[in-house]
C-alpha positions, 0 to 999 in steps of 0.5 A: 911802268904801272899806270898809277901813282904809288906812294913809297913805304918802308916796313918799320917806323923810324924815329929820329930825334934832334934837340927841338923835334921828333920825326916819325917816319912810317909807310912814307908818312913823315910826321914832325912834332917841333918846338921852335917853328924856325926853318933853320933848325927844322928837319928836311920835312919841315923845310918842304913847305915853310910855316906847315906841318906837312904830310910828305907823301913820296911818289915813285916812278919818277921819270926825271932821273936827276944826277945826285938825287937824294931819293933815287929809289923813287925812280923804281916802281915801288910802293902801293897805289895812292888812292882817295881811299888811301889818302882818306885813311892817312888824313883820319890817322894823322890830320888833326897833327898836320896843316899840309899834305905835299906830294913829293914827285909824281911827274910820271902822272901829273893828272892824277896828282892834280886829281888827288890834290882836287880830292884834298880840297873837297874832302871833310876829314880835315882841312889841309893845304896841298903842296906838290914837288915836281922835278919839272922846270915847268907845269904841264899844259893845261895843269889846273893849280887851283887846288894847290897852295904850293908847288915846287918846280925845277930839277935837282941840278947837283952843281946849283943845289937845292932850295937852301942853295942861293944858286939854285934853279928850283923854285917854290911857289905859293899860290893864291887866287891862281897867282904863283908867288915865288917864295924860294927866298924863304929857305935862304938863312937870311930870308928878309930879302927876296932872291931875284 
């Protein structure tokens, strides 16, 4: 296993259409253009971070091996290294179309995810919020959340379902002033009440 974070890339771009959106996928970059900002009609990429247009970067070398994982190919050591330079290139190319960058995975190297988040906060190409989807139940010891606005915690447990399930063990947190507020309820079809 490499000692760095790899972003997964596919050789050919794919375009997926729906009545209300167009999703362009190229080199692990998911750019979504949508008409209605309603979480219930958006693709999985828009459901990752509510109210944000998200550049989701899939990170390989996942150590979690969750049963039923929808991205099992990310358990392998595939892709190219994700660096500050490659992030700068992505921001230069897609920055005007996005409001958030979300690292999908990276549990093998959480310190590197933290460093890349810090870079995103200090870069001047385009202002973006930062998210991280971790498959761990809790943050690593001494992990600094100050560079993140969103963090998802929890492994995928098939019998409990993902974030859209009322029985999920996973939680998405919005972070402001170092305080993590659980906003998982936003993924439910009728999210006027928080789940306990």
